[in-house]
C-alpha positions as CSV (number, residue, x, y, z in Angstrom):
1,M,-2.5,-11.8,-21.8
2,I,0.8,-10.4,-20.4
3,F,1.3,-6.8,-21.3
4,S,4.4,-5.9,-23.3
5,I,7.0,-3.6,-21.8
6,R,9.6,-1.3,-23.3
7,T,12.0,1.1,-21.8
8,R,11.8,4.6,-23.1
9,Y,12.2,8.1,-21.8
10,R,10.8,11.0,-23.8
11,G,9.6,14.4,-22.8
12,V,6.0,15.3,-22.9
13,T,4.8,18.9,-23.3
14,G,1.4,20.4,-23.4
15,D,-1.5,21.5,-21.2
16,H,-2.2,18.8,-18.6
17,D,-4.4,20.8,-16.3
18,K,-7.8,20.1,-17.8
19,L,-9.2,18.3,-14.8
20,P,-12.5,19.1,-13.1
21,G,-12.2,22.0,-10.6
22,F,-12.8,21.3,-6.9
23,N,-13.0,23.7,-4.0
24,A,-13.4,22.6,-0.4
25,P,-13.2,24.5,2.8
26,F,-9.9,23.9,4.6
27,T,-10.5,22.4,8.1
28,D,-7.8,21.9,10.6
29,F,-8.0,18.6,12.3
30,R,-4.7,18.6,14.3
31,M,-4.7,16.7,17.6
32,S,-4.3,19.1,20.6
33,R,-1.0,18.6,22.4
34,V,0.3,19.5,25.9
35,G,2.9,22.1,26.3
36,A,3.8,25.7,25.7
37,I,1.6,25.8,22.6
38,G,2.0,29.4,21.5
39,M,5.8,29.4,21.6
40,V,6.1,25.9,20.0
41,V,3.7,26.6,17.2
42,S,5.5,29.8,16.3
43,F,8.8,28.0,16.2
44,I,7.5,25.2,14.1
45,Q,5.8,27.6,11.6
46,S,9.1,29.6,11.3
47,S,11.1,26.4,10.9
48,K,8.8,25.1,8.1
49,S,8.9,28.4,6.3
50,Q,12.7,28.3,6.3
51,A,12.5,24.7,5.2
52,R,10.5,25.6,2.1
53,E,13.3,28.1,1.2
54,K,16.1,25.6,1.8
55,L,14.8,22.3,0.5
56,T,15.2,21.6,-3.1
57,G,13.3,18.3,-3.2
58,P,9.6,17.9,-4.1
59,N,6.5,17.8,-2.1
60,I,5.4,14.2,-2.1
61,V,1.8,12.8,-2.5
62,L,2.0,9.0,-2.2
63,M,-1.4,7.4,-3.1
64,V,-1.9,3.7,-2.3
65,A,-4.9,1.7,-3.5
66,D,-6.2,-1.3,-1.5
67,D,-6.3,-4.7,-3.3
68,M,-5.8,-3.3,-6.8
69,G,-3.9,-5.3,-9.5
70,Y,-2.5,-4.3,-12.9
71,G,-5.6,-5.5,-14.5
72,D,-7.7,-3.0,-12.5
73,F,-5.8,-0.1,-14.0
74,G,-7.5,1.4,-17.1
75,L,-4.2,1.6,-19.0
76,Y,-3.7,-2.2,-18.6
77,S,-7.3,-3.5,-18.4
78,E,-8.0,-3.6,-22.1
79,G,-10.9,-1.2,-21.6
80,R,-12.6,-2.9,-18.7
81,V,-12.2,-0.2,-16.1
82,H,-12.8,3.6,-16.7
83,T,-9.9,5.4,-15.0
84,P,-9.3,8.6,-17.1
85,A,-7.4,10.5,-14.3
86,L,-5.0,7.6,-13.7
87,D,-4.6,7.0,-17.4
88,E,-3.8,10.7,-18.1
89,L,-1.4,10.8,-15.1
90,A,0.3,7.6,-16.4
91,T,1.1,9.2,-19.8
92,E,3.0,11.9,-18.0
93,S,4.7,9.6,-15.5
94,L,7.3,6.9,-15.1
95,R,5.4,3.6,-15.3
96,F,7.0,0.7,-13.5
97,T,6.5,-2.7,-15.0
98,Q,8.3,-4.8,-12.4
99,H,7.1,-3.1,-9.2
100,Y,6.6,-5.2,-6.1
101,A,4.6,-4.7,-2.9
102,G,6.2,-5.5,0.4
103,S,3.9,-8.4,1.1
104,A,0.9,-10.3,-0.3
105,V,-1.5,-8.7,2.1
106,C,-2.0,-5.2,3.4
107,S,-0.6,-4.6,6.9
108,P,2.8,-6.2,6.3
109,S,3.0,-4.5,2.9
110,R,2.3,-1.1,4.3
111,A,4.9,-1.7,7.0
112,A,7.5,-2.3,4.3
113,L,6.5,0.9,2.6
114,L,6.6,2.9,5.9
115,T,9.9,1.5,7.3
116,G,11.9,0.4,4.3
117,R,12.4,-2.9,6.0
118,Y,11.0,-6.4,5.5
119,P,7.7,-6.5,7.4
120,I,8.5,-9.6,9.5
121,R,11.3,-7.7,11.1
122,T,8.9,-4.9,12.1
123,G,6.3,-7.2,13.8
124,A,3.5,-6.4,11.2
125,I,2.8,-9.9,10.1
126,T,-0.9,-10.1,9.4
127,P,-4.0,-7.8,9.0
128,Q,-5.4,-9.0,12.4
129,E,-5.6,-5.6,14.2
130,V,-7.7,-6.8,17.1
131,L,-4.9,-9.2,17.9
132,G,-2.2,-6.6,17.4
133,N,-0.6,-8.5,14.5
134,D,-0.7,-5.5,12.3
135,R,1.5,-3.3,14.5
136,I,4.8,-1.8,13.5
137,A,7.0,-2.2,16.6
138,L,7.7,1.0,18.5
139,G,11.4,0.7,17.9
140,E,10.9,1.2,14.2
141,A,11.1,4.6,12.6
142,T,8.7,5.5,9.7
143,I,9.1,7.5,6.6
144,A,6.9,10.1,8.2
145,D,9.4,10.4,11.1
146,S,12.1,11.3,8.6
147,F,10.2,13.8,6.6
148,K,8.9,15.5,9.7
149,A,12.5,15.8,11.0
150,A,13.4,17.3,7.7
151,G,10.9,20.1,8.0
152,Y,8.0,18.7,6.0
153,A,4.4,18.8,7.1
154,T,3.3,15.2,7.2
155,G,-0.2,13.8,6.8
156,M,-2.1,10.6,6.1
157,V,-5.6,10.4,4.8
158,G,-7.3,7.0,4.6
159,K,-6.3,3.5,5.9
160,W,-3.6,3.1,8.5
161,H,-3.8,-0.6,9.5
162,N,-0.5,-0.7,11.4
163,G,-1.7,-0.4,14.9
164,A,-5.3,0.2,15.8
165,L,-6.0,-0.2,19.5
166,D,-3.3,1.6,21.4
167,P,-2.4,5.4,21.1
168,R,1.3,4.5,21.0
169,F,0.6,3.0,17.5
170,H,-1.6,5.8,16.2
171,P,-0.4,7.6,13.0
172,N,0.1,10.8,15.0
173,A,2.6,9.0,17.2
174,R,4.4,7.5,14.2
175,G,5.5,10.7,12.5
176,F,2.2,12.0,10.9
177,D,1.3,15.5,12.0
178,E,-2.2,15.0,10.7
179,F,-4.4,11.9,10.3
180,A,-7.9,11.6,8.9
181,G,-9.0,8.0,8.2
182,F,-9.5,4.7,9.9
183,R,-7.0,2.6,11.7
184,G,-8.3,-0.9,11.0
185,G,-8.2,-3.0,7.8
186,W,-11.5,-2.0,6.2
187,A,-14.5,0.3,6.7
188,D,-18.0,0.4,5.5
189,Y,-18.2,3.0,2.6
190,Y,-21.4,4.5,3.9
191,R,-21.5,3.7,7.7
192,W,-17.9,4.8,8.4
193,N,-16.2,5.9,11.5
194,L,-13.4,8.4,10.8
195,D,-10.5,9.0,13.2
196,R,-9.5,12.7,13.0
197,N,-6.3,12.9,15.1
198,G,-7.8,10.7,17.8
199,S,-11.3,12.1,17.7
200,L,-14.1,10.0,16.3
201,E,-16.3,11.4,13.6
202,R,-19.4,9.5,12.6
203,S,-20.6,9.0,9.0
204,D,-22.7,11.8,7.5
205,G,-23.9,9.4,4.7
206,R,-21.3,10.4,2.1
207,Y,-19.4,7.8,0.2
208,L,-16.1,7.2,2.1
209,T,-13.8,7.5,-1.0
210,D,-15.2,10.9,-1.7
211,V,-14.7,11.9,1.9
212,L,-11.0,10.9,1.8
213,A,-10.5,12.8,-1.4
214,D,-11.9,15.9,0.2
215,K,-9.6,15.5,3.2
216,A,-6.6,15.2,1.0
217,V,-7.5,18.3,-0.9
218,E,-7.9,20.2,2.4
219,F,-4.4,19.1,3.5
220,I,-2.8,20.3,0.3
221,G,-4.6,23.7,0.7
222,R,-3.4,24.0,4.3
223,H,0.2,23.3,3.5
224,K,0.7,24.8,0.0
225,S,3.3,27.2,1.2
226,E,5.6,24.7,3.0
227,P,7.1,21.3,2.0
228,F,4.7,18.5,2.6
229,F,4.6,14.7,2.6
230,L,1.1,13.3,2.2
231,M,0.0,9.6,2.0
232,V,-3.4,9.0,0.6
233,T,-4.2,5.4,1.4
234,W,-7.5,4.7,-0.4
235,N,-9.8,1.9,0.9
236,A,-10.9,1.1,-2.7
237,P,-11.4,-1.4,-4.0
238,H,-11.1,-3.4,-0.8
239,S,-14.3,-5.0,0.4
240,P,-17.1,-4.5,1.5
241,L,-18.2,-4.3,-2.1
242,Q,-20.2,-1.0,-2.1
243,A,-20.4,1.6,-4.8
244,P,-22.8,4.2,-6.0
245,D,-25.6,2.6,-8.1
246,D,-25.2,4.9,-11.1
247,V,-21.6,4.0,-11.5
248,T,-22.1,0.3,-10.8
249,R,-25.0,0.1,-13.3
250,K,-22.9,0.9,-16.4
251,Y,-20.6,-2.0,-15.6
252,V,-23.5,-4.4,-15.1
253,E,-24.9,-3.2,-18.4
254,A,-21.5,-3.9,-20.0
255,G,-21.9,-7.6,-19.0
256,F,-19.9,-7.8,-15.8
257,E,-21.0,-10.0,-13.0
258,H,-22.5,-7.8,-10.2
259,G,-19.5,-8.3,-7.8
260,I,-17.0,-7.4,-10.5
261,A,-19.1,-4.4,-11.5
262,L,-19.0,-3.2,-7.9
263,I,-15.2,-3.5,-7.8
264,Y,-14.8,-1.6,-11.1
265,A,-17.2,1.1,-9.9
266,M,-15.3,1.5,-6.6
267,I,-12.1,2.0,-8.7
268,E,-13.8,4.6,-10.9
269,V,-14.9,6.6,-7.9
270,M,-11.4,6.5,-6.6
271,D,-10.2,7.7,-9.9
272,R,-12.4,10.8,-9.6
273,G,-10.8,11.4,-6.2
274,I,-7.4,11.3,-7.8
275,A,-8.5,13.9,-10.3
276,K,-9.5,16.1,-7.4
277,I,-6.1,15.8,-5.7
278,R,-4.3,16.6,-8.9
279,E,-6.5,19.6,-9.6
280,A,-5.8,20.8,-6.0
281,L,-2.0,20.6,-6.6
282,H,-2.5,22.6,-9.8
283,T,-4.7,25.1,-8.2
284,V,-2.3,26.0,-5.5
285,G,0.6,26.1,-7.9
286,V,2.7,23.1,-6.8
287,E,1.8,20.4,-9.3
288,D,5.1,20.3,-11.1
289,D,7.0,20.6,-7.9
290,T,5.2,17.6,-6.4
291,L,6.1,14.0,-6.8
292,L,2.7,12.4,-7.3
293,M,2.7,8.6,-7.0
294,F,0.1,5.9,-7.3
295,T,0.4,2.2,-6.4
296,S,-1.4,-0.6,-4.6
297,D,-0.6,-2.5,-1.4
298,N,-1.0,-5.9,-2.9
299,G,-2.7,-7.7,-5.8
300,P,-6.4,-8.0,-6.4
301,A,-8.6,-9.9,-3.9
302,F,-10.2,-12.9,-5.7
303,N,-12.1,-14.1,-2.6
304,H,-14.4,-12.3,-0.2
305,R,-16.0,-13.1,3.2
306,P,-19.8,-13.5,3.2
307,D,-20.2,-10.4,5.3
308,Q,-18.3,-8.3,2.8
309,V,-20.6,-8.7,-0.3
310,P,-24.3,-7.8,-0.8
311,E,-26.8,-10.5,-0.6
312,G,-26.9,-12.6,-3.8
313,V,-23.5,-11.4,-5.0
314,S,-20.8,-14.0,-5.6
315,L,-17.9,-14.3,-3.2
316,D,-15.6,-14.9,-6.2
317,G,-13.8,-11.8,-7.2
318,S,-11.7,-13.4,-9.9
319,R,-11.1,-11.0,-12.8
320,F,-8.6,-10.0,-15.4
321,N,-5.1,-9.4,-14.1
322,C,-2.8,-9.4,-17.2
323,G,-2.2,-13.1,-17.0
324,F,-0.4,-13.1,-13.7
325,A,-0.7,-16.2,-11.5
326,G,-2.2,-15.8,-8.0
327,A,-3.9,-12.9,-6.3
328,K,-3.9,-11.2,-2.9
329,G,-2.5,-13.5,-0.3
330,S,-0.2,-15.3,-2.7
331,V,3.5,-14.7,-3.4
332,Y,3.0,-15.6,-7.1
333,E,3.2,-12.5,-9.3
334,G,-0.5,-11.7,-9.1
335,G,-0.3,-11.2,-5.4
336,I,2.8,-9.0,-5.1
337,R,3.4,-7.4,-8.5
338,V,1.5,-4.1,-8.4
339,P,1.2,-0.9,-10.5
340,M,3.3,2.1,-9.8
341,I,3.3,5.4,-11.6
342,A,5.3,8.5,-10.5
343,R,5.2,12.0,-11.9
344,W,7.5,14.9,-10.9
345,A,7.6,17.2,-13.9
346,N,10.5,19.4,-12.5
347,G,12.7,16.5,-11.4
348,L,12.1,13.2,-13.3
349,P,11.7,12.1,-16.9
350,Q,8.1,11.9,-18.1
351,D,6.2,9.3,-20.2
352,G,8.7,6.5,-19.7
353,E,8.6,2.9,-18.6
354,V,11.0,1.5,-16.0
355,L,11.9,-2.2,-16.4
356,D,14.1,-2.5,-13.4
357,Q,12.7,-4.3,-10.3
358,V,11.6,-1.9,-7.6
359,C,10.1,-2.9,-4.3
360,F,8.1,-1.1,-1.5
361,T,11.2,-1.2,0.7
362,D,13.1,0.9,-1.8
363,W,10.8,3.9,-1.6
364,L,11.8,5.2,1.9
365,P,15.5,5.6,1.0
366,T,14.6,6.8,-2.5
367,L,12.2,9.5,-1.5
368,L,14.5,10.7,1.2
369,S,17.3,10.9,-1.3
370,L,15.2,12.9,-3.8
371,A,14.2,15.3,-1.0
372,G,17.7,15.7,0.3
373,A,16.5,14.4,3.7
374,S,18.2,12.1,6.2
375,H,16.8,8.8,7.6
376,V,15.7,8.9,11.2
377,G,16.2,5.7,13.1
378,D,19.0,3.3,13.9
379,K,17.8,0.1,12.3
380,P,19.3,-0.9,8.9
381,I,17.2,-0.4,5.8
382,D,16.5,-3.4,3.5
383,G,15.5,-1.2,0.6
384,H,17.8,0.4,-2.0
385,D,18.0,4.0,-3.2
386,V,16.7,3.7,-6.7
387,S,16.8,7.4,-7.6
388,A,19.3,6.7,-10.3
389,V,17.0,4.1,-11.8
390,L,14.2,6.8,-12.0
391,R,16.6,8.8,-14.1
392,G,17.3,5.9,-16.5
393,N,20.4,4.3,-14.9
394,S,20.0,0.6,-14.3
395,P,22.0,-1.2,-11.6
396,T,24.6,-3.7,-12.8
397,E,22.8,-6.4,-10.8
398,Q,19.2,-6.5,-9.5
399,P,19.1,-6.8,-5.7
400,R,17.7,-10.0,-4.2
401,R,14.1,-9.7,-3.0
402,F,12.2,-11.8,-0.5
403,W,8.5,-12.4,0.6
404,Q,6.7,-14.6,3.0
405,W,3.2,-14.5,4.4
406,N,0.7,-16.8,6.2
407,V,-2.0,-16.3,8.8
408,D,-0.8,-15.9,12.4
409,S,2.9,-16.4,13.2
410,P,5.2,-16.8,10.2
411,V,6.0,-20.3,8.9
412,G,8.9,-20.2,6.5
413,T,8.0,-23.3,4.5
414,T,4.8,-21.9,3.2
415,N,3.9,-19.1,0.7
416,A,7.5,-17.7,0.4
417,A,9.4,-16.4,-2.5
418,M,12.7,-15.0,-3.6
419,R,13.5,-12.9,-6.8
420,H,17.1,-12.6,-8.1
421,G,17.5,-11.2,-11.6
422,D,15.1,-13.1,-13.9
423,W,14.9,-16.1,-11.5
424,K,12.0,-16.4,-9.0
425,L,11.9,-19.2,-6.5
426,V,8.5,-20.0,-4.9
427,R,7.6,-22.1,-1.9
428,P,3.9,-22.8,-2.6
429,A,1.2,-22.0,0.0
430,L,0.5,-25.1,2.2
431,D,-3.0,-26.2,3.3
432,I,-2.4,-25.8,7.0
433,P,-5.3,-27.2,9.1
434,Y,-6.2,-26.2,12.6
435,A,-5.1,-28.8,15.2
436,T,-8.6,-29.1,16.8
437,E,-12.2,-27.9,16.5
438,A,-11.5,-25.6,19.4
439,D,-8.7,-23.9,17.5
440,K,-11.0,-23.5,14.5
441,R,-13.6,-21.9,16.7
442,L,-11.0,-19.5,18.1
443,A,-10.2,-18.4,14.5
444,N,-13.9,-17.8,13.8
445,R,-14.2,-15.7,16.9
446,Y,-11.6,-13.4,15.4
447,V,-13.8,-12.8,12.4
448,E,-16.7,-11.9,14.7
449,Q,-14.6,-9.4,16.6
450,D,-13.2,-8.0,13.4
451,I,-16.7,-7.1,12.2
452,E,-17.7,-5.7,15.6
453,Y,-14.6,-3.4,15.8
454,K,-15.3,-1.9,12.3
455,Y,-18.8,-0.7,13.2
456,H,-18.3,0.0,16.9
457,P,-14.7,1.0,17.6
458,E,-15.8,2.8,20.7
459,N,-16.3,-0.7,22.3
460,F,-12.6,-1.6,21.9
461,S,-9.8,-0.2,24.0
462,E,-7.1,-2.8,23.7
463,I,-6.1,-5.9,21.7
464,F,-7.4,-9.3,22.7
465,D,-5.0,-11.4,24.6
466,W,-5.9,-14.7,23.0
467,P,-3.7,-17.7,22.5
468,E,-2.8,-18.3,18.8
469,P,-4.8,-21.2,17.3
470,E,-2.6,-24.3,17.0
471,K,-2.1,-25.8,13.5
472,V,-0.6,-28.8,11.9
473,V,2.0,-27.8,9.4
474,P,2.5,-30.5,6.7
475,E,5.8,-31.2,4.9
476,P,6.4,-28.8,2.1
477,P,6.7,-29.9,-1.5
478,P,9.8,-29.0,-3.5
479,P,10.2,-25.4,-4.4
480,E,9.3,-24.1,-7.8
481,L,11.5,-22.0,-10.1
482,Y,10.5,-19.6,-12.8
483,D,12.4,-17.6,-15.4
484,L,10.3,-14.4,-15.4
485,S,12.0,-13.0,-18.5
486,I,10.2,-15.5,-20.6
487,D,7.5,-16.7,-18.2
488,P,6.0,-13.8,-16.2
489,G,2.8,-15.9,-15.9
490,E,4.7,-18.5,-13.8
491,T,3.3,-21.4,-15.9
492,H,6.5,-23.5,-16.4
493,D,8.3,-24.7,-13.3
494,V,12.0,-25.2,-14.4
495,A,13.4,-26.2,-11.0
496,A,14.2,-29.8,-12.2
497,D,16.3,-28.4,-15.1
498,N,18.1,-25.8,-13.0
499,S,18.6,-27.7,-9.7
500,V,21.8,-25.7,-8.8
501,V,20.0,-22.4,-9.1
502,A,17.0,-23.7,-7.2
503,S,19.1,-25.1,-4.4
504,R,21.1,-22.0,-4.0
505,M,18.0,-19.7,-3.9
506,L,16.2,-22.0,-1.5
507,A,19.2,-21.8,0.9
508,E,19.2,-18.0,0.6
509,L,15.5,-17.9,1.2
510,E,15.7,-20.1,4.3
511,T,18.6,-18.0,5.7
512,W,16.7,-14.8,5.1
513,F,13.6,-16.1,6.8
514,E,15.6,-17.3,9.9
515,E,17.2,-13.8,10.2
516,V,14.0,-11.8,10.0
517,E,11.9,-14.1,12.1
518,T,14.7,-14.1,14.8
519,E,14.6,-10.3,14.8
520,R,10.8,-10.3,15.1
521,R,10.9,-12.6,18.1
522,L,13.0,-10.1,20.0
523,I,10.3,-7.4,19.8
524,V,9.0,-6.6,23.3
525,D,6.4,-3.8,22.6
């Protein structure tokens, strides 16, 4: 079933602070720095106090789930998932019905969110951190760089996955004053290794999602008297599929297969963490002056590696996703169309639905605009400032949007898409085999090293200088064309009946890919 969407803006009043209380000790986890510390700290604290007085924009808490689709959101799941905090937040927020991730997988999608640029341009092309393919090039500026320059305290709690094995790519070097999380693509929920500003903290046995929620609450408490920009990049519901037994049990008893029950339980625990964060904002008196946002980096994962599920649990994670085609890894709607809700009581309409198309690349220019801050960096932004859209003013024409993703170096003829207005052109994913058995073995070695890095990061100090496995790229089939205004499930290919539109969009998609790939090939760091 495809959920219905309507545009409406209406105010909501009432008491919205009935969330569970949470108190946690505030622990400073800043990285030590070289220099005249006393003088510099005093100057920064003075500057930030003045910034709070001068800035009229909101604090920003941007929460990003990992591999969560529309159908994993209680509001849209027909009762499958219990997410009371998210559902309550959604009733007081703008809800985006055509919101798009920056890519079909995590690292490139996050790069788009962080830079406002198409991820291929930035060098972040795949999640393969031990090969360095997740890195945002050092010549790129991040959204944290801009907010830091504007006087905001900047922090990230959770998953980074845009440069894991080189201090130059650490979040602290990319604009974030504070970081508490993990730098790779996934982490064991109980046997985690937490990076706290470059120092390694071993697991104490707590569930990782709860730990991240506590770290976010601590950050808010530390910076309640100054403007702050905080990204909370949850690991849920990304594999490995692990969740507390008591939460999982109720989904099993409701009739869900064990793997799906685990996924829903992981989401429910994350929802509890969201409640803690919102309560923290309320407790320190900044909830209505904070833009609180929630989204996902890409669509739901419908397949899992054998090492990522408990023994006896199916590798198939297929589940309800509102009728969208595809899933994580695919440029069909199910892989790139993701939830977004945004609440800023003192600055934006509440309880409204936004039909306009908004993409990850749009949030950097939009959030800076709302904050009255300037963009740091000299590279052109691909995203658009949609602050007017948030206040109910639709553009006369929807911007063109592009996606492409495959494992290893980008191949423009596979898994690529373009959206323009109601039209969406898709180049379907190709089955691209390895050229030899040796190339296949090389790819399997990556998986082995990926697992080793997650559990023993101390054994890794640099990326592997491996050759890329050779592949045989077949000839692509004709592109597909869909009218999403009447076919959001992408079930009826109308390219044959609209050949002029299909040809024009294919030419634009090919031109775009050549441009971004050419720029990527010029990266030297």
